[in-house]
N, C-alpha and C positions, 0 to 999 in steps of 0.2 A: 612379307616376311615368311621366315626358314623355323622351323622351331625339326627338336633333336634329344637326344638321350642324351641326359652330362651326369654321372653321378656326383652324388652330395658329399659334406661330408660325415653325414652321423650314415655314410654306408649304402642308404638304399639310394634306389635312380630316379630323377628328378628331368626335369626339360629344360633347355638352354633355349629360348624366342626371340633370337634375331628380326629387326625392323619391325614391331610393334610397339605397343604398349599391352598391357595385358593387364590383370588381376583378378582377382579372385571368385574361382567361377566359369571363368571367360570357359571356354572345351576350344583345345589347341590342334589340330592336324598338326601330328610330329613323324618323319622319316625315319625309320629306322634302317639300319644299314642294310640292308639286306634290300632297298627301298621300294615296301612292301609303307603303308604310312597306319596309324592309327591314332585317333583322336583321342586324347585325354582333354580331365578336370583338372584347372590351376588350383592345387588345394591353399599356396602362400606361394608367398610371390618376400623369394628371401633375396635378391640384389637384383638391382634395378641401374647401370652403367650403357659406356656404351661399348658397340666391341670396339677391338681393338684394330682390326684387320679391316673394317671398314665404316667405322664412326658411326655408324647407324644406332637405331636403341640396341639395348639386347636386358635380358631377365632369365637370373637364373629363376627353376620353380618346384619348391615339394608338386607333387600329380596327390588328385585325388585317389581314396580306394576305394575303386569298383567291389565288394569281396561275390564271388560266381559261388553259388552252393552247389555242391556236388551229392552224389548220389547217399552219400553217410551224413548231407548232412550240415556238414561244417565245414567256415571258408577252407576256400583253395586262393594258391593266385598270393598277389601279396596280401599279406596278412590287414588286417584292418586294429587301428592302434587308435587309441581315437587325444584329439590333439591336447592342447595343456591345460587353454580352456574349456575345452569341455569337461577336462574333469576338474576341474575347478570351481565348475557352475553344478556339481554335481556334486560333488560335496558343499560345496553352498549350500544345496534341498536336502540332501540332509541335515545337517546342522542343524538345519530350520525345522524337519520333521518334528528331530530330536529334541532339539528345544519346544515345537507344543506341545511336546509328549511328556516332556517333564512339565512342564505349566499350567496341561489339562491335569498331574498327577497331585503336582504340586497345591492348589485351586481345591479337587472333591478331597483327596486330604482334610483340607480344611477345613471346606465345611461339614465334616465328619466328623471332627472334635467338637465344632460352634454351635450340635446340630445335639438339640433338647429333649 
């Protein structure tokens, strides 16, 4: 298996893995142009197919975000952006909380109106 950095359509960097099937959460040893290696975590598999040159399995992947805290406490390096699914899940949780608050307020108002 070989892996190297690859520019993605959204402008960020991902990895191109040849010779193995990868899944979300897999850790892959990526070789930089300088020859150094770095371990990256697969965030999402964006494309799977065959390498044109070798015919081996090939995948283009978004890599996981590992924020590094600096002295200021802010994130450095890759910015941390939530995935679309994380944003949807949060919106559902927020909506459920708002509905529960509204239902609680409505029931307490009804109880107050019916008190004798």
